[in-house]
ROSE-4610 file (N, C-alpha, C; in Angstrom, 1 decimal, always signed):
// ROSE-4610
residu = [X/X/X/X/X/X/X/X/X/X/X/X/X/X/X/X/X/X/X/X/X/X/X/X/X/X/X/X/X/X/X/X/X/X/X/X/X/X/X/X/X/X/X/X/X/X/X/X/X/X/X/X/X/X/X/X/X/X/X/X/X/X/X/X/X/X/X/X/X/X/X/X/X/X/X/X/X/X/X/X/X/X/X/X/X/X/X/X/X/X/X/X/X/X/X/X/X/X/X/X/X/X/X/X/X/X/X/X/X/X/X/X/X/X/X/X/X/X/X/X/X/X/X/X/X/X/X/X/X/X/X/X/X/X/X/X/X/X/X/X/X/X/X/X/X/X/X/X/X/X/X/X/X/X/X/X/X/X/X/X/X/X/X/X/X/X/X/X/X/X/X/X/X/X/X/X/X/X/X/X/X/X/X/X/X/X/X/X/X/X/X/X/X/X/X/X/X/X/X/X/X/X/X/X/X/X/X/X/X/X/X/X/X/X/X/X/X/X/X/X/X/X/X/X/X/X/X/X/X/X/X/X/X/X/X/X/X/X/X/X/X/X/X/X/X/X/X/X/X/X/X/X/X/X/X/X/X/X/X/X/X/X/X/X/X/X/X/X/X/X/X/X/X/X/X/X/X/X/X/X/X/X/X/X/X/X/X/X/X/X/X/X/X/X/X/X/X/X/X/X/X/X/X/X/X/X/X/X/X/X/X/X/X/X/X/X/X/X/X/X/X/X/X/X/X/X/X/X/X/X/X/X/X/X/X/X/X/X/X/X/X/X/X/X/X/X/X/X/X/X/X/X/X/X/X/X/X/X/X/X/X/X/X/X/X/X/X/X/X/X/X/X/X/X/X/X/X/X/X/X/X/X/X/X/X/X/X/X/X/X/X/X/X/X/X/X/X/X/X/X/X/X/X/X/X/X/X/X/X/X/X/X/X/X/X/X/X/X/X/X/X/X/X/X/X/X/X/X/X/X/X/X/X/X/X/X/X/X/X/X/X/X/X/X/X/X/X/X/X/X/X/X/X/X/X/X/X/X/X/X/X/X/X/X/X/X/X/X/X/X/X/X/X/X/X/X/X/X/X/X/X/X/X/X/X/X/X/X/X/X/X/X/X/X/X/X/X/X/X/X/X/X/X/X/X/X/X/X/X/X/X/X/X/X/X/X/X/X/X/X/X/X/X/X/X/X/X/X/X/X/X/X/X/X/X/X/X/X/X/X/X/X/X/X/X/X/X/X/X/X/X/X/X/X/X/X/X/X/X/X/X/X/X/X/X/X/X/X/X/X/X/X/X/X/X/X/X/X/X/X/X/X/X/X/X/X/X/X/X/X/X/X/X/X/X/X/X/X/X/X/X/X/X/X/X/X/X/X/X/X/X/X/X/X/X/X/X/X/X/X/X/X/X/X/X/X/X/X/X/X/X/X/X/X/X/X/X/X/X/X/X/X/X/X/X/X/X/X/X/X/X/X/X/X/X/X/X/X/X/X/X/X/X/X/X/X/X/X/X/X/X/X/X/X/X/X/X/X/X/X/X/X/X/X/X/X/X/X/X/X/X/X/X/X/X/X/X/X/X/X/X/X/X/X/X/X/X/X/X/X/X/X/X/X/X/X/X/X/X/X/X/X/X/X/X/X/X/X/X/X/X/X/X/X/X/X/X/X/X/X/X/X/X/X/X/X/X/X/X/X/X/X/X/X/X/X]
num = [1/1/1/2/2/2/3/3/3/4/4/4/5/5/5/6/6/6/7/7/7/8/8/8/9/9/9/10/10/10/11/11/11/12/12/12/13/13/13/14/14/14/15/15/15/16/16/16/17/17/17/18/18/18/19/19/19/20/20/20/21/21/21/22/22/22/23/23/23/24/24/24/25/25/25/26/26/26/27/27/27/28/28/28/29/29/29/30/30/30/31/31/31/32/32/32/33/33/33/34/34/34/35/35/35/36/36/36/37/37/37/38/38/38/39/39/39/40/40/40/41/41/41/42/42/42/43/43/43/44/44/44/45/45/45/46/46/46/47/47/47/48/48/48/49/49/49/50/50/50/51/51/51/52/52/52/53/53/53/54/54/54/55/55/55/56/56/56/57/57/57/58/58/58/59/59/59/60/60/60/61/61/61/62/62/62/63/63/63/64/64/64/65/65/65/66/66/66/67/67/67/68/68/68/69/69/69/70/70/70/71/71/71/72/72/72/73/73/73/74/74/74/75/75/75/76/76/76/77/77/77/78/78/78/79/79/79/80/80/80/81/81/81/82/82/82/83/83/83/84/84/84/85/85/85/86/86/86/87/87/87/88/88/88/89/89/89/90/90/90/91/91/91/92/92/92/93/93/93/94/94/94/95/95/95/96/96/96/97/97/97/98/98/98/99/99/99/100/100/100/101/101/101/102/102/102/103/103/103/104/104/104/105/105/105/106/106/106/107/107/107/108/108/108/109/109/109/110/110/110/111/111/111/112/112/112/113/113/113/114/114/114/115/115/115/116/116/116/117/117/117/118/118/118/119/119/119/120/120/120/121/121/121/122/122/122/123/123/123/124/124/124/125/125/125/126/126/126/127/127/127/128/128/128/129/129/129/130/130/130/131/131/131/132/132/132/133/133/133/134/134/134/135/135/135/136/136/136/137/137/137/138/138/138/139/139/139/140/140/140/141/141/141/142/142/142/143/143/143/144/144/144/145/145/145/146/146/146/147/147/147/148/148/148/149/149/149/150/150/150/151/151/151/152/152/152/153/153/153/154/154/154/155/155/155/156/156/156/157/157/157/158/158/158/159/159/159/160/160/160/161/161/161/162/162/162/163/163/163/164/164/164/165/165/165/166/166/166/167/167/167/168/168/168/169/169/169/170/170/170/171/171/171/172/172/172/173/173/173/174/174/174/175/175/175/176/176/176/177/177/177/178/178/178/179/179/179/180/180/180/181/181/181/182/182/182/183/183/183/184/184/184/185/185/185/186/186/186/187/187/187/188/188/188/189/189/189/190/190/190/191/191/191/192/192/192/193/193/193/194/194/194/195/195/195/196/196/196/197/197/197/198/198/198/199/199/199/200/200/200/201/201/201/202/202/202/203/203/203/204/204/204/205/205/205/206/206/206/207/207/207/208/208/208/209/209/209/210/210/210/211/211/211/212/212/212/213/213/213/214/214/214/215/215/215/216/216/216/217/217/217/218/218/218/219/219/219/220/220/220/221/221/221/222/222/222/223/223/223/224/224/224/225/225/225/226/226/226/227/227/227/228/228/228/229/229/229/230/230/230/231/231/231/232/232/232/233/233/233/234/234/234/235/235/235/236/236/236/237/237/237/238/238/238/239/239/239/240/240/240/241/241/241/242/242/242/243/243/243/244/244/244/245/245/245/246/246/246/247/247/247/248/248/248/249/249/249/250/250/250/251/251/251/252/252/252]
x = [-2.7/-3.1/-2.4/-2.1/-1.3/+0.1/+0.8/+2.2/+2.9/+3.7/+4.5/+6.0/+6.3/+7.8/+8.4/+9.6/+10.3/+9.9/+8.9/+8.4/+9.2/+9.3/+10.0/+9.0/+8.8/+7.8/+8.4/+8.0/+8.5/+7.3/+7.4/+6.3/+6.8/+6.2/+6.6/+5.9/+6.5/+6.0/+5.9/+7.0/+6.9/+7.4/+7.7/+8.2/+7.1/+5.9/+4.9/+3.5/+2.5/+1.1/+0.8/+0.1/-0.3/+0.9/+1.9/+3.1/+3.8/+4.0/+4.6/+3.9/+2.6/+1.8/+1.8/+1.8/+1.9/+3.2/+4.3/+5.7/+5.8/+5.3/+5.4/+4.5/+3.3/+2.4/+2.9/+3.5/+4.0/+5.2/+6.0/+7.1/+6.6/+5.5/+4.9/+4.4/+4.0/+3.5/+4.7/+5.9/+7.1/+7.8/+7.3/+7.9/+9.1/+10.1/+11.2/+10.5/+10.9/+10.3/+11.3/+11.1/+11.9/+10.9/+11.4/+10.5/+11.3/+10.5/+11.1/+10.5/+11.3/+10.9/+11.5/+11.0/+11.5/+12.1/+11.6/+12.1/+12.5/+11.7/+12.0/+12.8/+14.1/+15.0/+14.9/+14.8/+14.7/+13.5/+12.4/+11.2/+11.4/+12.0/+12.3/+13.2/+14.2/+15.1/+14.4/+13.5/+12.7/+11.8/+11.3/+10.5/+11.5/+12.7/+13.6/+13.9/+14.1/+14.4/+13.2/+12.0/+10.9/+10.7/+11.0/+10.9/+12.0/+13.2/+14.3/+14.1/+13.4/+13.2/+12.2/+11.5/+10.6/+11.3/+12.6/+13.4/+13.4/+13.0/+12.9/+13.9/+14.3/+15.3/+14.5/+15.2/+14.6/+15.6/+15.2/+16.0/+15.3/+16.0/+15.5/+16.2/+15.4/+15.9/+15.2/+16.0/+15.4/+15.1/+13.9/+13.6/+12.5/+12.8/+11.7/+11.1/+10.0/+9.4/+8.8/+8.7/+8.2/+9.3/+10.5/+11.6/+11.8/+11.7/+11.7/+13.0/+14.1/+15.4/+15.5/+14.9/+14.9/+14.0/+12.9/+12.0/+12.7/+13.4/+14.2/+15.3/+16.0/+17.0/+16.5/+15.3/+14.7/+14.5/+13.8/+13.5/+14.7/+15.7/+16.9/+17.7/+17.7/+18.4/+17.8/+16.5/+15.8/+16.1/+15.9/+16.0/+17.5/+18.4/+19.8/+20.2/+19.6/+19.9/+19.2/+18.0/+17.1/+16.8/+17.2/+16.9/+15.5/+14.8/+13.4/+12.5/+11.3/+10.2/+9.0/+8.4/+7.2/+5.9/+5.9/+4.8/+5.2/+4.5/+4.8/+3.5/+3.7/+2.6/+2.9/+2.1/+2.2/+1.4/+2.1/+1.4/+1.7/+2.8/+3.2/+2.2/+2.2/+1.3/+1.3/+0.8/+0.7/-0.8/-1.2/-2.6/-2.5/-2.8/-2.7/-4.0/-4.1/-5.4/-5.2/-6.3/-6.3/-7.7/-7.8/-9.1/-9.2/-10.2/-10.3/-10.6/-9.9/-10.1/-9.0/-8.0/-7.0/-5.6/-5.7/-4.4/-3.3/-3.7/-2.7/-2.0/-1.3/-0.7/+0.4/+1.2/+2.3/+1.7/+0.6/+0.0/-0.6/-1.2/-1.7/-0.5/+0.5/+1.6/+2.3/+2.6/+3.3/+2.5/+1.1/+0.3/+0.3/+0.1/+0.1/+1.5/+2.6/+3.9/+4.1/+3.8/+4.0/+3.0/+1.7/+0.7/+0.4/+0.7/+0.3/+1.5/+2.4/+3.6/+4.5/+4.6/+5.5/+5.0/+3.7/+3.2/+3.5/+3.3/+3.5/+5.0/+5.9/+7.3/+7.8/+7.4/+7.9/+7.3/+6.0/+5.4/+5.9/+6.2/+6.7/+8.1/+8.8/+10.1/+10.0/+9.0/+8.9/+8.2/+7.3/+6.5/+7.4/+8.4/+9.3/+9.9/+10.2/+10.8/+9.7/+8.5/+7.4/+7.1/+7.1/+6.8/+7.8/+9.0/+10.1/+9.8/+9.2/+8.9/+7.5/+6.7/+5.3/+4.5/+4.8/+4.1/+4.4/+3.4/+3.6/+2.3/+2.4/+1.2/+1.5/+0.6/+0.7/-0.5/-0.3/-1.4/-1.3/-2.2/-2.2/-3.1/-2.6/-3.4/-4.1/-5.4/-6.2/-6.8/-8.1/-8.8/-10.3/-11.2/-12.6/-12.7/-11.7/-11.8/-11.8/-11.2/-11.1/-12.5/-13.4/-14.7/-15.8/-15.7/-16.8/-16.3/-15.0/-14.5/-14.3/-13.6/-13.4/-13.2/-14.1/-14.0/-12.7/-12.1/-10.8/-9.6/-9.8/-8.8/-9.0/-9.5/-9.8/-8.6/-7.4/-6.2/-5.8/-6.0/-5.8/-6.8/-8.0/-9.1/-8.8/-8.4/-8.1/-7.0/-6.0/-4.9/-5.4/-6.3/-6.8/-7.8/-8.6/-9.5/-8.7/-7.6/-6.7/-6.1/-5.8/-5.3/-6.3/-7.6/-8.7/-8.6/-8.5/-8.5/-7.2/-6.1/-4.9/-5.0/-5.6/-5.7/-6.5/-7.6/-8.5/-7.8/-7.1/-6.4/-5.2/-4.4/-3.2/-3.7/-4.8/-5.2/-5.5/-6.1/-6.4/-5.2/-4.3/-3.1/-2.1/-2.0/-1.0/-1.4/-2.7/-3.2/-2.6/-2.3/-1.7/-0.3/+0.3/+1.7/+1.6/+0.4/+0.3/+0.5/+0.3/+0.4/-1.0/-1.3/-2.5/-2.4/-3.4/-3.3/-4.6/-4.5/-5.7/-5.5/-6.5/-6.4/-7.2/-6.6/-7.3/-7.6/-8.8/-9.2/-9.7/-8.9/-9.3/-10.1/-10.9/-11.5/-10.6/-11.2/-10.4/-9.6/-8.4/-7.5/-6.8/-6.6/-5.9/-4.3/-3.8/-2.4/-1.9/-0.6/+0.1/-0.6/-1.0/-1.6/-2.8/-3.6/-4.8/-4.7/-3.5/-3.2/-3.7/-3.4/-3.8/-5.3/-6.2/-7.6/-8.1/-7.5/-8.0/-7.5/-6.7/-6.3/-7.5/-8.5/-9.7/-10.7/-10.9/-11.7/-13.1/-13.7/-15.0/-15.1/-14.1/-14.0/-13.8/-12.9/-12.6/-13.9/-14.7/-15.9/-16.9/-17.0/-17.9/-17.5/-16.3/-15.8/-16.2/-16.0/-16.4/-17.9/-18.6/-20.1/-20.6/-19.8/-20.2/-19.9/-19.1/-18.8/-19.8/-20.5/-21.5/-21.0/-19.7/-19.2/-18.7/-18.8/-18.5/-17.1/-16.2/-14.8/-13.9/-12.8/-11.8/-10.7/-10.4/-9.5/-8.0/-7.2/-5.8/-5.2/-4.0/-3.4/-3.4/-3.4/-3.3/-4.6/-5.7/-7.0/-6.9/-6.0/-5.9/-4.8/-3.8/-2.7/-3.2/-4.2/-4.8/-5.3/-6.2/-6.6/-5.5/-4.5/-3.4/-2.7/-2.4/-1.8/-2.7/-3.9/-4.8/-4.7/-4.7/-4.6/-3.2/-2.2/-0.9/-0.8/-1.7/-1.7/-2.3/-2.0/-2.7/-4.2/-4.7/-6.1/-6.8/-6.1/-6.7/-6.2/-5.9/-5.3/-6.2/-7.5/-8.5/-9.1/-8.4/-8.9/-7.9/-8.4/-7.6/-8.5/-8.0/-8.8/-9.9/-9.7/-10.7/-10.3/-11.3/-11.1/-11.8/-11.0/-11.6/-11.7/-12.9/-13.1/-13.1/-12.2/-12.0/-12.3/-13.6/-14.0/-15.1/-15.4/-16.4/-17.8/-18.0/-19.3/-19.7/-18.6/-18.9/-19.2/-18.6/-18.9/-19.2/-20.4/-20.8/-20.9/-20.2/-20.3/-20.0/-20.4/-20.2/-20.4]
y = [+10.7/+9.4/+8.2/+8.3/+7.2/+7.5/+6.5/+6.6/+5.4/+5.6/+4.4/+4.6/+5.2/+5.4/+4.0/+3.8/+2.6/+1.6/+1.9/+1.0/+1.2/+0.1/+0.2/-0.2/+0.7/+0.5/+0.5/-0.5/-0.6/-0.3/+0.7/+1.1/+1.0/+0.1/+0.0/+1.1/+1.5/+2.6/+3.8/+4.1/+5.2/+6.5/+6.6/+7.9/+8.9/+8.4/+9.3/+8.9/+9.7/+9.4/+8.9/+7.8/+7.3/+6.8/+6.2/+5.8/+6.9/+8.0/+9.2/+9.8/+9.9/+10.5/+9.6/+8.3/+7.3/+7.4/+7.5/+7.6/+8.8/+9.9/+11.1/+11.0/+10.5/+10.4/+9.4/+8.3/+7.3/+7.9/+8.8/+9.4/+10.4/+11.1/+12.0/+11.3/+10.0/+9.2/+8.6/+8.8/+8.3/+7.1/+6.6/+5.4/+5.7/+4.9/+5.0/+4.4/+4.9/+4.5/+4.2/+3.0/+2.6/+2.6/+3.1/+3.1/+2.5/+1.9/+1.3/+2.2/+2.2/+2.9/+2.1/+2.4/+1.7/+2.6/+3.8/+4.7/+6.1/+6.7/+8.1/+8.3/+8.2/+8.4/+9.7/+10.8/+12.1/+12.3/+11.8/+11.9/+11.1/+9.9/+9.1/+9.8/+10.4/+11.2/+12.3/+13.0/+14.0/+13.5/+12.3/+11.7/+11.4/+10.9/+10.6/+11.9/+13.0/+14.3/+14.7/+14.5/+14.9/+14.1/+12.8/+11.9/+12.3/+12.5/+12.8/+14.2/+15.1/+16.4/+16.3/+15.2/+14.9/+14.1/+13.9/+13.3/+11.8/+11.2/+9.8/+9.3/+8.0/+7.4/+7.0/+7.1/+6.7/+6.0/+4.9/+4.1/+4.2/+4.4/+4.4/+3.3/+2.4/+1.3/+1.1/+1.1/+0.8/-0.7/-1.1/-2.5/-2.7/-3.6/-4.1/-5.3/-5.1/-6.1/-7.2/-7.1/-8.2/-9.3/-9.0/-9.9/-10.4/-11.7/-12.2/-11.8/-11.9/-11.6/-10.2/-9.2/-7.8/-7.6/-8.3/-8.2/-8.7/-9.8/-10.4/-9.4/-8.8/-7.9/-6.7/-6.2/-5.0/-5.4/-6.5/-6.9/-7.1/-7.8/-8.1/-6.8/-5.8/-4.6/-3.8/-3.8/-3.1/-3.8/-5.1/-5.9/-5.9/-5.9/-5.8/-4.5/-3.4/-2.1/-1.8/-2.3/-1.9/-3.1/-4.3/-5.4/-6.0/-5.6/-6.1/-5.2/-5.7/-4.9/-5.1/-4.1/-4.2/-4.1/-3.2/-3.0/-3.0/-3.8/-3.8/-3.2/-2.2/-1.6/-1.9/-2.8/-3.2/-2.2/-1.1/+0.0/+0.1/-0.5/-0.4/-0.9/-0.4/-0.9/+0.0/-0.6/+0.1/+0.0/+1.0/+1.1/+1.4/+0.5/+0.7/+0.2/+0.5/+0.1/-1.3/-2.0/-3.3/-3.5/-3.5/-3.8/-5.2/-5.9/-7.3/-7.6/-8.6/-9.0/-8.5/-7.7/-7.2/-7.9/-9.0/-9.7/-9.0/-8.2/-7.4/-8.3/-9.2/-10.2/-9.5/-8.6/-7.9/-7.1/-6.4/-5.5/-6.4/-7.5/-8.4/-9.0/-9.5/-10.1/-9.1/-7.9/-6.8/-6.5/-6.3/-5.9/-7.0/-8.3/-9.4/-9.5/-9.3/-9.4/-8.3/-7.1/-6.0/-5.9/-5.9/-5.7/-6.9/-8.1/-9.3/-10.1/-10.5/-11.3/-10.5/-9.2/-8.4/-8.4/-8.3/-8.4/-9.7/-10.8/-12.1/-12.3/-11.9/-12.1/-11.4/-10.1/-9.4/-9.9/-10.1/-10.6/-11.9/-12.8/-14.1/-14.0/-13.0/-12.8/-12.2/-11.3/-10.5/-11.4/-12.2/-13.0/-13.8/-14.5/-15.2/-14.3/-13.1/-12.2/-11.8/-11.6/-11.3/-12.5/-13.7/-14.9/-15.1/-14.8/-15.0/-14.1/-12.9/-12.0/-12.2/-13.1/-13.3/-12.0/-11.1/-9.9/-9.2/-8.5/-7.8/-7.3/-6.5/-5.9/-5.7/-6.3/-6.2/-5.5/-4.4/-3.7/-3.7/-4.2/-4.2/-3.0/-2.3/-1.2/-1.7/-1.9/-2.4/-1.3/-1.6/-0.6/-1.0/+0.0/-0.4/-1.2/-1.1/-1.9/-3.4/-3.8/-5.2/-5.6/-4.7/-5.1/-5.0/-4.0/-3.8/-4.1/-4.3/-4.4/-3.0/-3.0/-1.7/-1.9/-1.5/-1.6/-1.0/-1.7/-1.2/-1.4/-1.9/-2.2/-3.5/-4.5/-5.8/-6.4/-6.2/-6.9/-6.2/-4.9/-4.2/-4.6/-4.7/-5.1/-6.5/-7.4/-8.8/-8.8/-8.0/-8.0/-7.5/-6.5/-5.9/-6.8/-7.6/-8.6/-9.7/-10.0/-11.1/-10.6/-9.3/-8.8/-8.9/-8.7/-8.9/-10.4/-11.3/-12.7/-13.1/-12.5/-12.7/-12.2/-11.0/-10.4/-11.3/-11.8/-12.7/-14.0/-14.5/-15.8/-15.7/-14.7/-14.4/-14.1/-13.4/-12.9/-14.2/-15.2/-16.4/-17.2/-17.3/-18.1/-17.6/-16.2/-15.6/-15.1/-15.1/-14.7/-15.4/-16.8/-17.5/-17.0/-16.2/-15.7/-14.2/-13.7/-12.3/-11.3/-11.8/-10.9/-10.6/-9.3/-8.8/-8.4/-8.8/-8.5/-7.8/-6.6/-5.9/-5.2/-4.6/-4.0/-2.7/-1.7/-0.4/-0.3/-0.1/-0.1/+1.3/+2.2/+3.5/+3.5/+4.5/+4.7/+5.7/+6.7/+7.7/+8.5/+8.8/+9.6/+10.6/+11.8/+12.8/+12.6/+11.7/+11.4/+11.4/+11.1/+11.1/+10.0/+8.9/+7.8/+8.2/+9.1/+9.5/+10.9/+11.4/+12.7/+12.7/+11.6/+11.6/+11.8/+10.9/+11.1/+12.5/+12.9/+14.1/+15.4/+15.2/+16.4/+16.9/+16.1/+16.5/+17.0/+18.4/+18.9/+18.4/+18.1/+17.5/+16.1/+15.3/+14.0/+14.1/+14.9/+15.1/+15.5/+16.4/+16.8/+15.7/+14.9/+13.8/+12.8/+12.6/+11.7/+12.3/+13.6/+14.2/+14.1/+14.3/+14.2/+12.8/+11.8/+10.4/+9.9/+10.7/+10.4/+11.1/+10.4/+11.0/+12.1/+12.1/+13.2/+14.3/+14.2/+15.3/+15.8/+15.0/+15.4/+14.3/+14.7/+13.7/+13.8/+12.8/+12.9/+13.0/+13.7/+13.7/+12.4/+12.1/+10.9/+10.8/+11.9/+11.9/+11.2/+11.3/+10.7/+9.2/+8.7/+7.2/+6.8/+7.6/+7.3/+7.3/+8.1/+8.0/+6.7/+6.0/+4.7/+3.7/+3.8/+2.9/+3.0/+4.3/+4.5/+3.9/+4.1/+3.6/+2.1/+1.4/-0.1/-0.6/+0.3/-0.1/+0.2/+0.9/+1.4/+0.4/+0.6/-0.2/+0.0/+1.1/+1.3/+0.2/-0.4/-1.4/-2.8/-3.0/-4.3/-5.5/-5.2/-6.3/-6.4/-5.8/-5.8/-6.6/-7.6/-8.4/-9.0/-9.1/-9.7/-8.7/-7.4/-6.4/-5.7/-5.4/-4.6/-3.3/-2.2/-0.9/-0.1/+0.2/+1.0/+2.5/+3.2/+4.6/+5.3/+5.5/+6.0/+7.1/+7.7/+8.7/+8.3/+6.9/+6.4/+6.0/+6.0/+5.7/+4.2/+3.3/+1.9/+1.4/+0.9/+0.4/-1.1/-1.7/-3.1/-3.4/-4.6/-5.0/-6.5]
z = [+20.1/+20.7/+20.1/+18.8/+18.2/+18.3/+19.0/+19.3/+18.8/+17.8/+17.2/+17.5/+18.6/+18.9/+19.1/+18.5/+18.6/+17.5/+16.7/+15.6/+14.4/+13.5/+12.3/+11.2/+10.3/+9.2/+7.8/+7.0/+5.6/+4.7/+3.9/+3.0/+1.6/+0.8/-0.6/-1.5/-2.6/-3.4/-2.6/-1.8/-0.9/-1.4/-2.6/-3.2/-3.6/-3.7/-4.2/-3.7/-3.9/-3.7/-2.3/-2.1/-0.9/+0.0/-0.7/+0.0/+0.6/-0.1/+0.4/+1.6/+1.5/+2.6/+3.8/+3.6/+4.7/+5.4/+4.6/+5.2/+6.1/+5.7/+6.5/+7.7/+7.6/+8.7/+9.7/+9.3/+10.3/+11.0/+10.3/+11.0/+12.0/+11.7/+12.7/+13.9/+13.7/+14.8/+15.6/+15.1/+15.9/+15.3/+14.2/+13.6/+12.7/+12.8/+11.7/+10.5/+9.3/+8.1/+7.0/+6.4/+5.2/+4.0/+2.9/+1.7/+0.5/-0.3/-1.6/-2.7/-3.8/-5.0/-6.2/-7.3/-8.5/-9.5/-9.7/-10.8/-10.3/-9.5/-9.2/-7.9/-8.1/-6.9/-6.3/-7.1/-6.6/-5.6/-6.0/-5.2/-3.9/-4.0/-2.8/-1.8/-2.3/-1.5/-0.8/-1.5/-0.9/+0.3/+0.2/+1.2/+2.4/+2.1/+3.2/+4.0/+3.3/+3.9/+4.8/+4.3/+5.1/+6.3/+6.2/+7.4/+8.4/+7.9/+8.9/+9.5/+8.8/+9.4/+10.6/+10.7/+11.8/+12.9/+12.8/+13.8/+13.8/+12.7/+12.5/+11.5/+11.6/+10.7/+9.4/+8.3/+7.0/+6.1/+5.6/+4.6/+3.3/+2.2/+0.9/+0.1/-0.6/-1.3/-2.6/-3.7/-5.0/-5.1/-5.6/-5.8/-6.8/-7.7/-8.6/-7.9/-7.2/-6.4/-7.2/-8.5/-9.4/-9.4/-8.9/-8.9/-7.4/-7.2/-5.8/-5.2/-5.9/-5.3/-4.8/-5.5/-5.1/-3.9/-3.9/-2.7/-1.5/-1.6/-0.5/+0.0/-1.0/-0.7/+0.1/-0.3/+0.4/+1.8/+2.1/+3.5/+4.3/+3.7/+4.4/+4.7/+3.8/+4.1/+5.3/+5.3/+6.4/+7.7/+7.7/+8.9/+9.5/+8.5/+9.0/+9.6/+9.1/+9.6/+10.9/+11.0/+12.2/+13.1/+12.7/+13.6/+13.4/+12.5/+12.2/+11.6/+11.3/+10.7/+11.5/+12.0/+12.8/+11.9/+11.0/+10.1/+8.6/+7.8/+6.4/+5.7/+4.9/+4.1/+2.6/+2.1/+0.6/-0.2/-0.6/-1.3/-2.8/-3.2/-4.6/-5.6/-6.8/-7.8/-9.1/-10.1/-11.4/-11.8/-12.6/-13.1/-14.6/-15.5/-16.9/-17.5/-18.8/-19.6/-20.2/-20.3/-21.0/-21.6/-22.9/-23.5/-23.9/-23.4/-23.6/-25.1/-25.6/-27.0/-27.9/-27.3/-28.1/-27.9/-27.1/-26.9/-26.1/-25.2/-24.4/-23.4/-23.8/-22.8/-22.0/-22.6/-21.8/-20.7/-21.0/-19.9/-18.8/-19.2/-18.1/-17.3/-17.9/-17.1/-16.3/-16.8/-16.0/-14.8/-14.9/-13.8/-12.7/-13.2/-12.3/-11.5/-12.2/-11.6/-10.6/-10.9/-10.0/-8.9/-9.2/-8.2/-7.3/-7.8/-7.0/-6.6/-7.6/-7.3/-6.3/-6.6/-5.7/-4.3/-4.1/-2.7/-2.0/-2.8/-2.3/-1.9/-2.8/-2.6/-1.4/-1.2/-0.1/+1.2/+1.2/+2.4/+2.9/+1.9/+2.2/+2.9/+2.6/+3.3/+4.6/+4.8/+6.0/+7.1/+6.7/+7.7/+8.7/+8.2/+9.2/+10.2/+9.9/+10.8/+11.9/+11.5/+12.4/+13.2/+12.6/+13.4/+14.5/+14.3/+15.3/+16.5/+16.2/+17.3/+17.9/+17.3/+17.7/+17.6/+16.6/+16.6/+15.2/+14.7/+13.4/+12.8/+11.9/+11.2/+9.7/+8.9/+7.5/+6.9/+6.2/+5.6/+4.1/+3.4/+1.9/+1.4/+0.4/-0.2/-1.4/-1.3/-2.4/-3.2/-3.6/-4.4/-4.5/-4.7/-4.9/-6.2/-7.1/-8.3/-8.0/-6.9/-6.5/-5.9/-5.7/-5.1/-6.2/-7.0/-8.0/-9.5/-9.7/-11.0/-11.6/-12.8/-13.4/-14.9/-15.7/-17.2/-17.7/-18.6/-19.2/-18.3/-17.1/-16.1/-15.4/-16.1/-15.5/-14.9/-15.5/-14.9/-13.6/-13.5/-12.2/-11.2/-11.6/-10.6/-10.1/-11.0/-10.6/-9.6/-9.7/-8.7/-7.4/-7.4/-6.1/-5.5/-6.3/-5.7/-5.1/-5.7/-5.1/-3.8/-3.7/-2.4/-1.3/-1.6/-0.6/-0.1/-1.1/-0.7/+0.1/-0.3/+0.5/+1.9/+2.0/+3.3/+4.2/+3.8/+4.6/+4.9/+3.9/+4.1/+5.1/+4.9/+5.7/+7.1/+7.3/+8.7/+9.5/+8.9/+9.7/+9.9/+8.9/+9.0/+10.0/+10.1/+10.8/+12.2/+12.5/+13.8/+15.0/+14.9/+16.0/+16.3/+15.4/+15.6/+16.0/+16.3/+16.7/+15.6/+14.4/+13.2/+12.7/+12.6/+12.1/+10.6/+9.8/+8.3/+7.9/+7.4/+6.9/+5.6/+5.0/+3.7/+3.7/+3.2/+2.9/+1.4/+1.1/-0.3/-0.7/-1.3/-1.7/-3.0/-3.2/-4.5/-5.3/-6.0/-6.6/-5.6/-5.9/-5.0/-5.9/-5.4/-6.2/-6.1/-6.9/-6.8/-8.3/-8.4/-9.7/-10.6/-10.0/-10.7/-11.5/-10.9/-11.6/-12.3/-12.4/-13.0/-14.5/-15.2/-16.6/-16.8/-16.2/-16.4/-15.8/-14.7/-14.1/-14.8/-15.8/-16.7/-17.4/-17.6/-18.2/-17.1/-17.0/-16.0/-15.9/-17.1/-17.1/-16.5/-16.8/-16.2/-14.7/-14.3/-12.8/-12.1/-12.7/-12.0/-12.0/-13.0/-13.0/-11.9/-11.7/-10.6/-9.3/-9.1/-7.8/-7.6/-8.6/-8.4/-8.1/-8.5/-8.3/-6.9/-6.1/-4.8/-3.8/-3.0/-2.1/-1.3/-0.8/+0.0/-0.9/-2.2/-3.2/-3.0/-2.8/-2.8/-3.3/-4.0/-4.3/-3.3/-2.6/-1.4/-1.8/-1.0/-1.2/-0.6/-0.9/-0.4/+1.1/+1.8/+3.2/+3.8/+3.1/+3.6/+3.5/+2.8/+2.7/+3.7/+3.9/+4.8/+6.3/+6.6/+7.9/+8.4/+7.6/+7.9/+8.0/+7.1/+7.2/+8.5/+8.9/+10.2/+11.4/+11.3/+12.3/+12.4/+11.3/+11.3/+11.9/+11.8/+12.3/+13.8/+14.3/+15.7/+16.7/+18.0/+19.0/+19.1/+18.5/+18.5/+17.6/+16.7/+15.9/+16.3/+17.5/+18.0/+17.8/+17.8/+17.6/+16.2/+15.3/+13.9/+13.0/+12.4/+11.4/+10.4/+9.2/+8.1/+7.5/+7.9/+7.4/+6.1/+5.3/+4.1/+4.4/+4.7/+5.0/+3.7/+3.3/+2.1/+2.4/+1.7/+1.9/+0.6/+0.4/-1.0/-0.9/+0.2/+0.3/+0.1/+0.3/+0.1/-1.3/-2.2/-3.6/-3.8/-3.0/-3.1/-1.7/-1.5/-0.2/-0.2/+0.8/+1.0/+2.4/+2.8/+4.2/+4.4]
């Protein structure tokens, strides 16, 4: 039912986890897909091969999105190659520890620069392209941490809470230009980002038990709602924060 043939999608952090799953799912729906990565070129190339095996075009671009010039270069490269960007999925991010009272300034600044500044820089470059076409879709990938907070990860939670505010603000600001802005906020997901904590079987099981649906979702379970928001099925949805957490965090 979801048909994105002729669409051009840019997914940041597309070499692994949710970004990888989304890239492949968008390609299956008919969209050409561009992905950005920062470190793992081999994994990014593997995603490119998977997308192209589905008959869709794929661009791979290395970018440190904490640098405005690299964010601009990413958007410009995709637009120059394909003539524009229909959907932007701001998926990139890092998740590190920060204990308050220990003066972890570098951890705070790095997380703010990557998770928040990078989203702003890239979106700020893409929006004029969408405005010119009077059409576009922006999907931010947030987290339940941005809703309930997260001990030991307050810097991460702060960036995800800020994404919620940006989603709501941008949705109102950009609606007159036909641009929809939404956010998907996952809870725990079985990806590389959570591999460290999940290496402890007891901890993994405690997480599973804390989720009402009693399952830790694979990345594909988050990619599905992202695809939905990019599709015509969601044409009347903007400014929404869609929680995808198996009922672990309830809000409305």
